[in-house]
N, C-alpha and C positions, 0 to 999 in steps of 0.2 A: 655675627660679623666682627664684633669687638674681640672675641676670643681668637678668631682667625688672624687678625692683625697682630695680636699679642704673640701668638705662636710664630708668625712670620718674622716679627721683629726679633724675637728671641733667637731664631735660627740664623738671621743675618748677623746679629751681634756675636753669636757663638762662633760663626765662621770667621768673622773679622778678628775676634780675640785670639783665635787659634793660628791665624796665618802670619805669625811673626817668625819668619824663617831666620834663625840666628846664625847658622853656619851651614856651609855646603862644601862637599868635596867630591870631585869626579874621580872615581877609582877605576871605572871600566869593567868591573867584575859583574858577572851574572850567574847566579846559582841559587836554587831553592834551598840549598844546604848551608848557605852563608849564615853566620851567627854574629850577633852583637852582644857584647858584655860591657857593662860600665861599673866602675867602683869609685867611691869617694873617700876622702880622708876623714878623720874623726870629726873635725869641725865643719865639714862640708864647704871647704874653701878651695879645694882642688878636686879634680876628677880625672879619670882616665877611661877612654872608650877603646875597646878592642874589636877590630873587625877581622873575622876569622873566615878564611876560605882556603885556597891552596897555600896561602901564607898568612901570617898574622901581622896586622898593622895596629900599632898602639898610638893613640893621640892623647897627649897630656894637656889638660886645660887649667887655666888659672881661675880665680873667683869671678871673673867676668865671662867665663867659658870662651876664652880665646886660646888658641893653640900656642903652647910655649915649648913643646918638644914633641918629636915623632920618633918612633922606633919601628923597625921591620925585623921579624923573626921567622924562622923556619917553622912550618906547621907539619909535623910528622904524621904519618898515617895513623888514623884512629886515636889521635891525641885529644883527650878531653880536657877542656878548660874547667877548672874547679872553682876558682875565685881568687881573691887577693886582697891587698891593702896598700895604703900609701903611708909612709912613715920616714921622717928625717930626709926629705927630698929624694926619696926613692920609691919606685913602684915595684911591688912584689906580685908576681903572677904564678899561681900553682896549677900544674897540669899533671895528667896521668896518661901513660901510654897503654894501649891495649895489650893484654897478656903480660903486663909488668906490674902486677898488683902488690908487689912487695917493695915498691919504691915510689917516690914522688919526684917529679921534675919541677923546678921553679926557675923563673927568670927574675933577675934583679935589674931594673931599669934606672940608671942614674940620671935624674932629670937635669942636673947641672952639666954633666959631661956628654950626655947622649950615648953613653956606652951601655950595652946590654950584656949581662953575664948569665950563663946557664949553669945550674947546679943539679945534682942528683942526690936525693936524700933517702936513705933506707927507711922504709915505713911499711911494716908488715901488719896488715889488719885483716888477713884472709879469714880469720875465724869470727869476724865481726860483721854485722850488717850495717850498711850505711843508713843513717837517719837523715842527715842533711849536711850542707856546707854553707857557711855564712861568711860573707865579706863584711868585716866589722870595723871599718874605718882604719884603725891602726893595728888590726890583728885579723887573722884568718882562722875560723873555727871549723874543724872537721869532726862531726858528731856521729858516733856509731852506737850500736847496742850489741850486747853479747848474750845470746839466748841461754847458754850454758851457765853463766854466772849471774844472769838476770840483772845486768848492769847497763846504765847509760854512761857512755864514755865521751868526754869532751877533750879534744886535742886543740891546744891554743898555740898557734904559730905567731911569733913576733919578729922573726928574721928568716933568712933562707935556710938556716940549720937548727935553730932553737925552737923547741916547743915544750909546753907543760901539759900534764894530763890530770884531769879530774874524773873521778869515778863515783857514780851515784847508784845505790841499789834500788832497782825498780820494784822489787817485791811482787805483788800481785798485779801491778799495772802493766798494761800492754805497751810494747815498744812501737806504737803507731802514732806519728806526730805530724802536724802541719806546722809550717814555719811562717810567721806573719811578718811581712815586709811593712815597715812603718811609713813608707813613701806611697802616697796615693791611697786609694780605697782598697781594702783587703777584699779579694774575690770571695764570693760566697762559698765556693767549693773548698776554700782554705779555712774560712771562719767556722765552717760546720764541724771541723775536726774536734773531737772531745779533748784531745791533748794537743796543746800548741806551745811552740817555742817563740820567745820574743827576745831580741837583743836590745837592751836599753843601756846605752853607754858601755860601761865595763861589766854590766850584770846581765847574765843570761837567765831569763825567767821561763820556767816550765810550769804551765798552768794546766791542771788536769781536772776534767769533769766526768770521769768514768765511774763515779759513785754518786747516785742521785742526791740532790739537795745539798751537796757540799762541793766546794772548790778547794783543791789543794794547790798551793803555790810554792814551788821550790826555787830558791834564788841561788845562782852560782856567781859568787864574787870571783871573777876570772883572774885579775891580777894577784889577789891575796889567797887564791885557792881555798876559799871557804864556801860551805854550803849551809843554807838555813831553810827551814820549812815552816809553813803556817797553814792552817785549815780554816776556811770560812764556812759557817753553817748558814743556810738561807731560809729555812723554815717556810718553804714555798709549797710543800706538799705536791710536788710536780711528779708526773709520770715520765717526763722527758725534759732535759734541761741542757744548757750550754752557757758559755760565758766568753767575754772578750776583754782583754786588758788594754787600757789606753790611758796615758797620762796619769799614772798612779791611781786610776780608778778601775774597778772591776764592774763591767756591765753584764748582768746576769739575766737570763731568760729561763723561766720555768713554765711548762705547759701541762695541762691535763685535759680531759674531755670536758671539764666544767669551766676552766678559767685559764687566763693568760696573765703572767706576772713578770714585770720587768723591774729589776732592782739595780741601783747604782751604789756600790760599796766602796768606802775608803780602804785602800789596800793596807795601809799602816795600822789603822785602828780597828778594822773589820766592822766599822759602824755603817749602817744603811743610811745613806745621805738622801735618797729619793726612791720612791717606788710608785709604780703604775699598775693597776689591775683592771682587767676587763673580763666579765663573765661571758659564757658562751652565747647567751641570748642578747647581750649588750652590743651597742655600737662602740667601737674603740675610739674613745674621745681624745686620745693622745697621738693619733696618727695625722700626718700632714699630706698624705697621698692615699689614693685608693689602694686596696690590696690587689696586687697584680700577680698572675701566674705567668711564668715564661717557660716554654718547653713542655714536655710531657705528652701524653697520649692525645689529649683534647686540644692542646695549644702547640702542637709540634711546629717548630719554626716560627712561632708568633707568640702573642700575649693575649690574655683575657682577664677581665676583672672578676674578682671573687667578692661577692656581695655581703656575706655573713661571717661573723666571727667564728661560729662553730665549724664552718668549712675550713678556715685556717687552722683551728685546733685539731681537726681531724687529719689534716695534711701533716701537721707537726708530729702527730702520733704515728702516721704511716712512714714519714721520713725522719728527719732530724731537725730540731729547732736550731735556729742560728741567729746571732746578733753580732753587729759590727758597729764601730764608732770611728768618727773622724771629725776634724774641725774644718768647716767649709770656708768659702771666701769671705763670708760676713762674720767670721769669728764665732759662729754658732756650733754647738755640738749637733752632729747629724748622725742619727742611728738608722741602721737597716735592721728590721725585725722580720723574721719569717721562718721558712723551712726549706730544706734542700733534700733532694733524693737523686742519687746516681741512677740514671735510667739506661736501659738498653732496648733496642727495638728488634724483635725477631721478625724477619721478613717472611712473608708467605701470603696466605689468604687473610689480609688484614695484619696490622702490627700488634704485637703483644708486648706491653711494657712490664718490666719486672725490675726489682731491686736486687743487685748481686749480693751474695752472702759474704760475710766477713768484713773486716775494716781495712780498706786500702789506704795507704798514706798519700794524700793529695798535697803536694808541696808547692808553695809559691816561692820562687827564687828570692834570695835575700837582696838587700838594697842595691838597686841599680842593675840587677841581673835581668832575666827574661821577663818581659811584661806580657801577661796574658789575661784574658777575661772571658770565661765561658760558663754557662749555667745549663746543666742537663734538664733539671726540673726544679724550679724554685718558685715559691710563693712568698711575697714580701711587701712591706710598706716602709715608708720613711717617716721618721719623727725628728722634729727640731726642738732643741732644748737650749735654754740660756746657759752659756758655758760656765758662769759663776754660780748662779742659784740652782741650776739643774732643773728649773721649772719648764714645763711645756710652753712653747710659744707658737703663735699662729704664723702662717706664711707658706709659700710654695718653695720647696727646696730647689736650688739652682742645679746646674749641671756640674757633676764632679769632674775632677781632672781626668779620670778614666773615661768618662762619657765624652768629654771634649776630644780626647785622643781618638776614641772610636769614631767620632763624627768626622774628624779631619782626615784620618787615614783610611776610612772605609772606601773600598773600591780600588785602592792602590795595590800594586803587585809587590807585596812585601813578603819575604821569606818567613816561614813560621817562627823562626828564632831571630828575625831581623829587626826587632823593635824592643826598646826598653826605656824605662823612666828613671830619672835621677834628679837629685836636688842639689843646687849649689847656691850659696849665699842667699838663702831664703826663697829662691825661685825654682819652680819646676821646669825641667827640660825633658824633651823626649827625643831620642835618637832613633832614626829608622833608615833602612836601606831599601831603595826602590829599584827593582830589576829593570823596569822600562828605561829609566833615565841613567841607571848604573851609577847612582850617586848616594852618598851618605848625607842626610839632612838632619839638622838639629833645630827643633822648634822651642821657643821660649813661651811659657804661659804665665 
């Protein structure tokens, strides 16, 4: 009975905390193809939300998320919004039209005058494969790879016409990457990628775990056009591993049939600051939640508890180990540790689950872009650590910002690309468009 009231109280408090509707705009549009995009300036004191349907509406917000300027632009057929930035009281939005792959379009929105200017920029990357696009506060990064030259290429846009180029030889590394959005909780289908990109201020970090028991970190100093590399050896004797970069610390997971190892490494010194180990027959003493499986053949559409450590290790071996880190509302480090497998269900006489061959790039959109959260088959638990000492602490993890958003927006008729998360002045905001009410709403958390 006590547990029931605790759960009920938590649900009531969660809903109350989430129902702070900060802004609302009646647009009258209704479309499942409607898109929302949001970008922020470098210091996260201004933001701009784009509502895209038959036309483009841009709303510029100040540090209190109050509208200070609005723009309306033409949305040409098959025009794809790529990203943008805010710099010197202007908003820059980059787009590309279908079948015009040798040029970029961009809009420059002058916040002071309310004037919008369109430009066309020659930009021929037909021989290159798109890796990702990142809205980086005061710059826009367009990242590609060239199979013929085995290069990763970073285009750095700082105005409507100016951009710099950095080239990095990939060598034997595969050009498959996930991009980590540092706002909110990184979805497990992005954190599972062996090679991940992180934009931290003016530095783009490429973290690669495609060689067992080592992590290679390549740092791109974007303004100074410099590239540096370092390799961290883990000595974990793992048969499968992965890592996650967060606040200048590398969170590493190594797994084998016999053991699970979690290490926290200082990126600058490569020193191991904390490690946790559990053997296959042991109980994991550093977990704060049960081990839960979501999705898959036996838990399709639901969850089930995994009772034994060796079951988790077996699933890590069958899928891919994954680790993620964030700071929760209590200023504690919160880790997600587990495994992920991309599943498909072949329909017929019973479902047959299998893992597709090859490495597909599962990309989470950069800060303030599309917010999404889905897991095909994951097994995971949460761990709480003291943010300073990195020691394990007891307690029950609270709801993450992503879980709060899921709770509040569940059941609403929101287009697939009609919701995103951004941060302004230290607070999280979620913008979403609801087809039933035909309104744009922004919630403050």
